[in-house]
PyMOL Python script that loads the backbone (N, CA, C, O; Angstrom):
from pymol import cmd

cmd.read_pdbstr("""\
ATOM      1  N   MET A   1       8.047  -4.009  13.940  1.00  0.00           N
ATOM      2  CA  MET A   1       6.887  -3.779  13.118  1.00  0.00           C
ATOM      3  C   MET A   1       5.663  -4.386  13.769  1.00  0.00           C
ATOM      4  O   MET A   1       5.722  -5.446  14.392  1.00  0.00           O
ATOM      5  N   ARG A   2       4.561  -3.692  13.609  1.00  0.00           N
ATOM      6  CA  ARG A   2       3.290  -4.205  14.098  1.00  0.00           C
ATOM      7  C   ARG A   2       2.568  -4.900  12.953  1.00  0.00           C
ATOM      8  O   ARG A   2       2.729  -4.506  11.798  1.00  0.00           O
ATOM      9  N   PRO A   3       1.783  -5.916  13.248  1.00  0.00           N
ATOM     10  CA  PRO A   3       1.012  -6.568  12.191  1.00  0.00           C
ATOM     11  C   PRO A   3      -0.043  -5.624  11.618  1.00  0.00           C
ATOM     12  O   PRO A   3      -0.516  -4.713  12.298  1.00  0.00           O
ATOM     13  N   VAL A   4      -0.391  -5.853  10.393  1.00  0.00           N
ATOM     14  CA  VAL A   4      -1.437  -5.071   9.748  1.00  0.00           C
ATOM     15  C   VAL A   4      -2.758  -5.371  10.453  1.00  0.00           C
ATOM     16  O   VAL A   4      -3.084  -6.539  10.664  1.00  0.00           O
ATOM     17  N   PRO A   5      -3.526  -4.342  10.821  1.00  0.00           N
ATOM     18  CA  PRO A   5      -4.727  -4.567  11.618  1.00  0.00           C
ATOM     19  C   PRO A   5      -5.893  -5.210  10.872  1.00  0.00           C
ATOM     20  O   PRO A   5      -6.847  -5.664  11.504  1.00  0.00           O
ATOM     21  N   ASP A   6      -5.836  -5.258   9.574  1.00  0.00           N
ATOM     22  CA  ASP A   6      -6.947  -5.870   8.838  1.00  0.00           C
ATOM     23  C   ASP A   6      -6.423  -6.770   7.728  1.00  0.00           C
ATOM     24  O   ASP A   6      -5.218  -6.824   7.481  1.00  0.00           O
ATOM     25  N   GLY A   7      -7.302  -7.456   7.079  1.00  0.00           N
ATOM     26  CA  GLY A   7      -6.916  -8.386   6.029  1.00  0.00           C
ATOM     27  C   GLY A   7      -6.834  -7.770   4.650  1.00  0.00           C
ATOM     28  O   GLY A   7      -6.685  -8.491   3.663  1.00  0.00           O
ATOM     29  N   ASP A   8      -6.927  -6.456   4.559  1.00  0.00           N
ATOM     30  CA  ASP A   8      -6.974  -5.800   3.254  1.00  0.00           C
ATOM     31  C   ASP A   8      -5.599  -5.505   2.665  1.00  0.00           C
ATOM     32  O   ASP A   8      -5.511  -5.078   1.514  1.00  0.00           O
ATOM     33  N   HIS A   9      -4.535  -5.717   3.414  1.00  0.00           N
ATOM     34  CA  HIS A   9      -3.200  -5.365   2.942  1.00  0.00           C
ATOM     35  C   HIS A   9      -2.845  -6.101   1.646  1.00  0.00           C
ATOM     36  O   HIS A   9      -2.347  -5.485   0.704  1.00  0.00           O
ATOM     37  N   VAL A  10      -3.093  -7.384   1.592  1.00  0.00           N
ATOM     38  CA  VAL A  10      -2.788  -8.170   0.393  1.00  0.00           C
ATOM     39  C   VAL A  10      -3.637  -7.697  -0.777  1.00  0.00           C
ATOM     40  O   VAL A  10      -3.152  -7.626  -1.906  1.00  0.00           O
ATOM     41  N   GLU A  11      -4.889  -7.375  -0.520  1.00  0.00           N
ATOM     42  CA  GLU A  11      -5.758  -6.895  -1.595  1.00  0.00           C
ATOM     43  C   GLU A  11      -5.259  -5.580  -2.173  1.00  0.00           C
ATOM     44  O   GLU A  11      -5.348  -5.356  -3.380  1.00  0.00           O
ATOM     45  N   ILE A  12      -4.735  -4.708  -1.316  1.00  0.00           N
ATOM     46  CA  ILE A  12      -4.204  -3.425  -1.785  1.00  0.00           C
ATOM     47  C   ILE A  12      -2.978  -3.648  -2.657  1.00  0.00           C
ATOM     48  O   ILE A  12      -2.845  -3.023  -3.709  1.00  0.00           O
ATOM     49  N   VAL A  13      -2.086  -4.527  -2.235  1.00  0.00           N
ATOM     50  CA  VAL A  13      -0.893  -4.831  -3.026  1.00  0.00           C
ATOM     51  C   VAL A  13      -1.292  -5.428  -4.367  1.00  0.00           C
ATOM     52  O   VAL A  13      -0.733  -5.053  -5.398  1.00  0.00           O
ATOM     53  N   MET A  14      -2.243  -6.343  -4.373  1.00  0.00           N
ATOM     54  CA  MET A  14      -2.674  -6.958  -5.632  1.00  0.00           C
ATOM     55  C   MET A  14      -3.335  -5.929  -6.541  1.00  0.00           C
ATOM     56  O   MET A  14      -3.151  -5.978  -7.757  1.00  0.00           O
ATOM     57  N   TRP A  15      -4.094  -5.007  -5.979  1.00  0.00           N
ATOM     58  CA  TRP A  15      -4.726  -3.950  -6.761  1.00  0.00           C
ATOM     59  C   TRP A  15      -3.646  -3.106  -7.446  1.00  0.00           C
ATOM     60  O   TRP A  15      -3.750  -2.801  -8.635  1.00  0.00           O
ATOM     61  N   LEU A  16      -2.610  -2.731  -6.686  1.00  0.00           N
ATOM     62  CA  LEU A  16      -1.507  -1.968  -7.268  1.00  0.00           C
ATOM     63  C   LEU A  16      -0.821  -2.745  -8.382  1.00  0.00           C
ATOM     64  O   LEU A  16      -0.521  -2.190  -9.439  1.00  0.00           O
ATOM     65  N   LEU A  17      -0.575  -4.021  -8.147  1.00  0.00           N
ATOM     66  CA  LEU A  17       0.075  -4.840  -9.173  1.00  0.00           C
ATOM     67  C   LEU A  17      -0.738  -4.881 -10.460  1.00  0.00           C
ATOM     68  O   LEU A  17      -0.191  -4.736 -11.554  1.00  0.00           O
ATOM     69  N   ARG A  18      -2.048  -5.079 -10.324  1.00  0.00           N
ATOM     70  CA  ARG A  18      -2.892  -5.128 -11.530  1.00  0.00           C
ATOM     71  C   ARG A  18      -2.836  -3.823 -12.302  1.00  0.00           C
ATOM     72  O   ARG A  18      -2.772  -3.833 -13.532  1.00  0.00           O
ATOM     73  N   ARG A  19      -2.860  -2.703 -11.598  1.00  0.00           N
ATOM     74  CA  ARG A  19      -2.823  -1.397 -12.269  1.00  0.00           C
ATOM     75  C   ARG A  19      -1.469  -1.142 -12.921  1.00  0.00           C
ATOM     76  O   ARG A  19      -1.401  -0.671 -14.056  1.00  0.00           O
ATOM     77  N   LEU A  20      -0.396  -1.453 -12.204  1.00  0.00           N
ATOM     78  CA  LEU A  20       0.935  -1.170 -12.719  1.00  0.00           C
ATOM     79  C   LEU A  20       1.331  -2.106 -13.853  1.00  0.00           C
ATOM     80  O   LEU A  20       1.995  -1.684 -14.800  1.00  0.00           O
ATOM     81  N   CYS A  21       0.936  -3.360 -13.767  1.00  0.00           N
ATOM     82  CA  CYS A  21       1.351  -4.334 -14.778  1.00  0.00           C
ATOM     83  C   CYS A  21       0.699  -4.064 -16.122  1.00  0.00           C
ATOM     84  O   CYS A  21       1.220  -4.495 -17.151  1.00  0.00           O
ATOM     85  N   ARG A  22      -0.420  -3.366 -16.141  1.00  0.00           N
ATOM     86  CA  ARG A  22      -1.080  -3.039 -17.406  1.00  0.00           C
ATOM     87  C   ARG A  22      -0.364  -1.908 -18.141  1.00  0.00           C
ATOM     88  O   ARG A  22      -0.359  -1.890 -19.372  1.00  0.00           O
ATOM     89  N   SER A  23       0.241  -0.963 -17.415  1.00  0.00           N
ATOM     90  CA  SER A  23       0.778   0.266 -18.021  1.00  0.00           C
ATOM     91  C   SER A  23       2.290   0.322 -18.092  1.00  0.00           C
ATOM     92  O   SER A  23       2.826   1.065 -18.914  1.00  0.00           O
ATOM     93  N   TYR A  24       3.018  -0.449 -17.249  1.00  0.00           N
ATOM     94  CA  TYR A  24       4.466  -0.315 -17.159  1.00  0.00           C
ATOM     95  C   TYR A  24       5.135  -1.670 -17.350  1.00  0.00           C
ATOM     96  O   TYR A  24       4.581  -2.707 -16.986  1.00  0.00           O
ATOM     97  N   LYS A  25       6.327  -1.647 -17.924  1.00  0.00           N
ATOM     98  CA  LYS A  25       7.113  -2.874 -18.084  1.00  0.00           C
ATOM     99  C   LYS A  25       7.975  -3.061 -16.844  1.00  0.00           C
ATOM    100  O   LYS A  25       8.300  -2.095 -16.154  1.00  0.00           O
ATOM    101  N   TYR A  26       8.346  -4.314 -16.564  1.00  0.00           N
ATOM    102  CA  TYR A  26       9.222  -4.581 -15.433  1.00  0.00           C
ATOM    103  C   TYR A  26      10.551  -3.885 -15.647  1.00  0.00           C
ATOM    104  O   TYR A  26      11.087  -3.872 -16.755  1.00  0.00           O
ATOM    105  N   GLY A  27      11.077  -3.307 -14.578  1.00  0.00           N
ATOM    106  CA  GLY A  27      12.329  -2.585 -14.652  1.00  0.00           C
ATOM    107  C   GLY A  27      12.155  -1.082 -14.682  1.00  0.00           C
ATOM    108  O   GLY A  27      13.111  -0.345 -14.443  1.00  0.00           O
ATOM    109  N   GLU A  28      10.933  -0.609 -14.974  1.00  0.00           N
ATOM    110  CA  GLU A  28      10.683   0.828 -14.963  1.00  0.00           C
ATOM    111  C   GLU A  28      10.450   1.300 -13.536  1.00  0.00           C
ATOM    112  O   GLU A  28      10.024   0.527 -12.678  1.00  0.00           O
ATOM    113  N   THR A  29      10.730   2.561 -13.292  1.00  0.00           N
ATOM    114  CA  THR A  29      10.459   3.177 -11.997  1.00  0.00           C
ATOM    115  C   THR A  29       9.209   4.022 -12.142  1.00  0.00           C
ATOM    116  O   THR A  29       9.090   4.816 -13.075  1.00  0.00           O
ATOM    117  N   VAL A  30       8.278   3.849 -11.215  1.00  0.00           N
ATOM    118  CA  VAL A  30       6.992   4.532 -11.277  1.00  0.00           C
ATOM    119  C   VAL A  30       6.827   5.393 -10.029  1.00  0.00           C
ATOM    120  O   VAL A  30       6.928   4.895  -8.908  1.00  0.00           O
ATOM    121  N   ALA A  31       6.574   6.674 -10.224  1.00  0.00           N
ATOM    122  CA  ALA A  31       6.313   7.587  -9.108  1.00  0.00           C
ATOM    123  C   ALA A  31       4.808   7.665  -8.900  1.00  0.00           C
ATOM    124  O   ALA A  31       4.078   8.086  -9.797  1.00  0.00           O
ATOM    125  N   LEU A  32       4.340   7.264  -7.729  1.00  0.00           N
ATOM    126  CA  LEU A  32       2.922   7.350  -7.400  1.00  0.00           C
ATOM    127  C   LEU A  32       2.650   8.705  -6.761  1.00  0.00           C
ATOM    128  O   LEU A  32       3.377   9.120  -5.858  1.00  0.00           O
ATOM    129  N   PRO A  33       1.602   9.405  -7.223  1.00  0.00           N
ATOM    130  CA  PRO A  33       1.330  10.762  -6.749  1.00  0.00           C
ATOM    131  C   PRO A  33       0.751  10.792  -5.327  1.00  0.00           C
ATOM    132  O   PRO A  33       0.517   9.748  -4.720  1.00  0.00           O
ATOM    133  N   SER A  34       0.528  11.984  -4.819  1.00  0.00           N
ATOM    134  CA  SER A  34      -0.110  12.180  -3.513  1.00  0.00           C
ATOM    135  C   SER A  34      -1.470  11.510  -3.510  1.00  0.00           C
ATOM    136  O   SER A  34      -2.140  11.491  -4.542  1.00  0.00           O
ATOM    137  N   PRO A  35      -1.877  10.987  -2.442  1.00  0.00           N
ATOM    138  CA  PRO A  35      -1.304  11.015  -1.105  1.00  0.00           C
ATOM    139  C   PRO A  35      -0.308   9.886  -0.858  1.00  0.00           C
ATOM    140  O   PRO A  35       0.215   9.774   0.251  1.00  0.00           O
ATOM    141  N   VAL A  36      -0.027   9.047  -1.854  1.00  0.00           N
ATOM    142  CA  VAL A  36       0.876   7.912  -1.653  1.00  0.00           C
ATOM    143  C   VAL A  36       2.326   8.389  -1.605  1.00  0.00           C
ATOM    144  O   VAL A  36       3.060   8.045  -0.678  1.00  0.00           O
ATOM    145  N   ASP A  37       2.740   9.173  -2.588  1.00  0.00           N
ATOM    146  CA  ASP A  37       4.084   9.766  -2.645  1.00  0.00           C
ATOM    147  C   ASP A  37       5.216   8.769  -2.435  1.00  0.00           C
ATOM    148  O   ASP A  37       6.095   8.979  -1.599  1.00  0.00           O
ATOM    149  N   ILE A  38       5.185   7.690  -3.199  1.00  0.00           N
ATOM    150  CA  ILE A  38       6.302   6.744  -3.162  1.00  0.00           C
ATOM    151  C   ILE A  38       6.743   6.453  -4.589  1.00  0.00           C
ATOM    152  O   ILE A  38       6.005   6.713  -5.540  1.00  0.00           O
ATOM    153  N   THR A  39       7.936   5.919  -4.734  1.00  0.00           N
ATOM    154  CA  THR A  39       8.454   5.503  -6.028  1.00  0.00           C
ATOM    155  C   THR A  39       8.631   3.995  -5.988  1.00  0.00           C
ATOM    156  O   THR A  39       9.248   3.456  -5.069  1.00  0.00           O
ATOM    157  N   LEU A  40       8.083   3.315  -6.995  1.00  0.00           N
ATOM    158  CA  LEU A  40       8.166   1.857  -7.058  1.00  0.00           C
ATOM    159  C   LEU A  40       9.130   1.417  -8.138  1.00  0.00           C
ATOM    160  O   LEU A  40       9.142   1.966  -9.240  1.00  0.00           O
ATOM    161  N   ASP A  41       9.930   0.429  -7.817  1.00  0.00           N
ATOM    162  CA  ASP A  41      10.780  -0.234  -8.793  1.00  0.00           C
ATOM    163  C   ASP A  41      10.004  -1.456  -9.269  1.00  0.00           C
ATOM    164  O   ASP A  41       9.861  -2.425  -8.523  1.00  0.00           O
ATOM    165  N   THR A  42       9.506  -1.423 -10.491  1.00  0.00           N
ATOM    166  CA  THR A  42       8.632  -2.487 -10.974  1.00  0.00           C
ATOM    167  C   THR A  42       9.354  -3.814 -11.176  1.00  0.00           C
ATOM    168  O   THR A  42       8.702  -4.853 -11.284  1.00  0.00           O
ATOM    169  N   GLU A  43      10.671  -3.805 -11.228  1.00  0.00           N
ATOM    170  CA  GLU A  43      11.421  -5.061 -11.367  1.00  0.00           C
ATOM    171  C   GLU A  43      11.123  -5.994 -10.194  1.00  0.00           C
ATOM    172  O   GLU A  43      11.014  -7.206 -10.377  1.00  0.00           O
ATOM    173  N   LYS A  44      10.992  -5.439  -8.999  1.00  0.00           N
ATOM    174  CA  LYS A  44      10.730  -6.237  -7.799  1.00  0.00           C
ATOM    175  C   LYS A  44       9.315  -6.819  -7.784  1.00  0.00           C
ATOM    176  O   LYS A  44       9.064  -7.798  -7.081  1.00  0.00           O
ATOM    177  N   LEU A  45       8.388  -6.235  -8.547  1.00  0.00           N
ATOM    178  CA  LEU A  45       7.004  -6.689  -8.531  1.00  0.00           C
ATOM    179  C   LEU A  45       6.780  -7.945  -9.355  1.00  0.00           C
ATOM    180  O   LEU A  45       5.774  -8.627  -9.158  1.00  0.00           O
ATOM    181  N   LYS A  46       7.675  -8.271 -10.265  1.00  0.00           N
ATOM    182  CA  LYS A  46       7.443  -9.407 -11.142  1.00  0.00           C
ATOM    183  C   LYS A  46       7.386 -10.727 -10.379  1.00  0.00           C
ATOM    184  O   LYS A  46       6.781 -11.688 -10.855  1.00  0.00           O
ATOM    185  N   ASP A  47       8.008 -10.788  -9.204  1.00  0.00           N
ATOM    186  CA  ASP A  47       7.951 -11.999  -8.396  1.00  0.00           C
ATOM    187  C   ASP A  47       6.550 -12.265  -7.838  1.00  0.00           C
ATOM    188  O   ASP A  47       6.226 -13.395  -7.471  1.00  0.00           O
ATOM    189  N   TYR A  48       5.716 -11.209  -7.776  1.00  0.00           N
ATOM    190  CA  TYR A  48       4.378 -11.344  -7.214  1.00  0.00           C
ATOM    191  C   TYR A  48       3.296 -11.470  -8.278  1.00  0.00           C
ATOM    192  O   TYR A  48       2.169 -11.864  -7.977  1.00  0.00           O
ATOM    193  N   ALA A  49       3.632 -11.140  -9.513  1.00  0.00           N
ATOM    194  CA  ALA A  49       2.652 -11.216 -10.594  1.00  0.00           C
ATOM    195  C   ALA A  49       2.506 -12.663 -11.045  1.00  0.00           C
ATOM    196  O   ALA A  49       3.492 -13.390 -11.162  1.00  0.00           O
ATOM    197  N   GLY A  50       1.302 -13.061 -11.290  1.00  0.00           N
ATOM    198  CA  GLY A  50       1.062 -14.435 -11.673  1.00  0.00           C
ATOM    199  C   GLY A  50       0.777 -14.538 -13.068  1.00  0.00           C
ATOM    200  O   GLY A  50       0.546 -15.638 -13.572  1.00  0.00           O
TER     201      GLY A  50
END
""", "prot")
cmd.dss("prot")
cmd.show_as("cartoon", "prot")
cmd.util.cbc("prot")
cmd.orient("prot")
């Protein structure tokens, strides 16, 4: 793996966490639409939420 070229990676993850934590409970699976096209398991995100 190559390192992320900028310092915005953490900010993007935190932005996603803030959006997801408002609408979904931990343990739910969330499908993010195009152009992201990934499925997130929100159970894993609770370790990062403060």
